C-alpha positions as CSV (number, residue, x, y, z in Angstrom):
1,X,0.2,-0.4,-0.1
2,X,1.4,3.5,-1.1
3,X,2.0,5.8,1.7
4,X,0.0,8.3,0.5
5,X,-2.8,5.8,0.9
6,X,-2.0,5.0,4.3
7,X,-2.0,8.7,5.2
8,X,-5.5,9.1,3.9
9,X,-6.8,6.1,5.2
10,X,-5.6,7.1,8.8
11,X,-6.8,10.5,8.7
12,X,-10.1,9.4,7.4
13,X,-10.3,7.0,10.3
14,X,-9.4,9.6,12.8
15,X,-11.9,12.0,11.2
16,X,-15.0,9.3,11.3
17,X,-14.0,8.8,15.0
18,X,-14.2,12.5,16.1
19,X,-17.1,13.0,14.2
20,X,-18.9,9.7,15.8
21,X,-17.3,10.9,19.4
22,X,-19.2,14.5,19.1
23,X,-22.4,12.9,17.9
24,X,-22.4,10.5,20.8
25,X,-22.2,13.5,23.2
26,X,-24.5,15.6,21.4
27,X,-27.4,12.7,21.7
28,X,-26.1,12.3,25.4
29,X,-26.6,16.1,26.0
30,X,-30.0,15.7,24.3
31,X,-31.4,12.9,26.7
32,X,-29.9,14.5,29.6
33,X,-31.7,17.7,29.0
34,X,-35.1,15.7,28.5
35,X,-34.9,13.7,31.6
36,X,-32.8,16.4,33.9
37,X,-34.8,19.0,35.6
38,X,-33.1,22.6,34.8
39,X,-30.9,22.6,38.0
40,X,-29.7,19.0,37.6
41,X,-28.8,19.6,34.2
42,X,-26.9,22.4,35.0
43,X,-24.9,20.8,37.3
44,X,-24.3,18.1,34.6
45,X,-23.2,20.4,32.0
46,X,-20.9,22.0,34.7
47,X,-19.3,18.5,35.3
48,X,-19.2,18.2,31.7
49,X,-17.2,21.2,31.1
50,X,-14.6,20.1,34.2
51,X,-13.9,16.9,32.7
52,X,-13.4,18.1,29.0
53,X,-11.0,20.6,30.6
54,X,-8.8,18.0,32.1
55,X,-9.4,15.9,29.0
56,X,-7.5,18.5,27.0
57,X,-5.1,19.2,29.9
58,X,-4.1,15.3,29.6
59,X,-3.9,15.7,25.9
60,X,-1.7,18.4,26.0
61,X,0.5,16.3,28.4
62,X,0.9,18.8,30.6
63,X,2.8,16.5,32.9
64,X,5.4,16.2,30.7
65,X,5.7,20.2,29.9
66,X,5.7,20.5,34.0
67,X,8.6,18.1,34.3
68,X,10.6,19.6,31.4
69,X,10.3,23.2,33.3
């Protein structure tokens, strides 16, 4: 398999993974909005934001950056 084809296949799989992940998150939020009360949904949304920020920090490898500093 040519290198260009492997790169294209890999990027297509990564894109599909991101799209499916975002669709699942949208469906989860839609279901939670229908099931929970307004205040409970606000708590769930706040926790989702906090968890998302922690995931972004993990993806950026902040631990490795702190060790290097």
